[in-house]
C-alpha angles and dihedrals in degrees: 000000000000121000094250091056094054111094117171102165131050138156121219134189106216123195123184124210126268118247117250121252122254118246124249091200121150117211116252125182138149112281089009106096099177110022096167132226119333104158114147129225125262120252120250121258120255120269128232105233128186112209132191119238119187091201093065122087102173143028091237092119090061096045094098098028101088097160131054118186128182124210124266123248118255121248121254120254142193126305089040091290112168118222118245120267117252116257114265117236116222123205107194115204134176120261113274094042116145120209117215136179101243094212098051099022086229115155107240100181144330124230109217105149135062112258092013111149132199127181107225095173121025120214118242119265118254118249121251121253123240094259088073089063103050117115139159090275097040106039097161109038108186095196138075137186120272115229120263116253119247123246133251121223131187103216130191116198118200123186120215108193114241107221135143095224126033120198111223124187150109118290117284099014097125103271094132092042090055091048091052091046099055102027137043091249119120106208119176109268125192139142100258137082121275094017085147110064098163132036116268125205127206134176114231112213113220135183123298093021092297124137146173135203123251125196123204107207122197113265121283123218134188107287095026092131088061093049103269115148112352096294094100092066095051104035088094090067090067092056092077095049115103093201130036121208110199112209115205123167120237090235094058115130089235122004094191091044092052090047091053092051093050092047093048091053090052091049093050090051097045123349089204091072088075089070093066125099112265135200130173120221115198099211128199088032091148085085089067125081118215093264093054091044091053091049092048092047090053091053093045091050088061096042109034119077094196135053118277136193134198114232142164120199096190093050093037091235122156095357097120089048089048091054091049092052093046092047090051091049093048092052102042113115 
């Protein structure tokens, strides 16, 4: 999937259908002079329904569909005939989509399962026909209820990428290079910061035809939780990952310091992220000889509170061991 085709944020104006009016019909038939009221009820208006679809990966199909409108209910008619219900309008979204009220920014619902449905705008109820209102003192009511109008909702859809492993790191530390090395994904790779502007997904093939999904998130910098850089917009994609792989280059001024900054930004954005499994990958380690690697490992053993590994995506070093470690973390109870 190319960057331009990945859309994770859209706003939609949803309008449900109006309910049909009840009928005020009076029964007329040969030899029956006064048949009484027999007006039917109006049909309900159509709902606006958001539905999960596991075959979708982006909100691209909704990018230019800013309005969603359901059908109106039919009016009631004679012989107590009920009007038809308005046609429901379905908005299909990928799994991991959050529905928000645009005006209040309140989270309404989250779609996490295939086929899961949620009514975001209910259609108006149909009005009752005049036969409901007959009584011993009012035997020929010549009135019926009008249908209730549908409602309008300003809806914001936000997609949180569903992946098993999320890559976390500063810009230009080799996240996209790793994704390209161990999956069939082809993310944009270049030697400048913020090359990745949209999340990229790749499927990592493991032993015995098993696999897991890895997500490359745009780089995070200090202050991302307050909106610096572009990390603020994409931090939500990490919320759905069960395991976080921190990518820190071997030539960083302080590997433990960089890890602490990244962890602090995640904590400020959502403290629950600290509950996820974590692993550090020291990228670009082909620049280190064995002596330097041993010295660095001795230092990291004292400073880092979580496991780490030396890898090089370009030199294909440590990638098999990395996949083994990630698979073990994903399948631990």
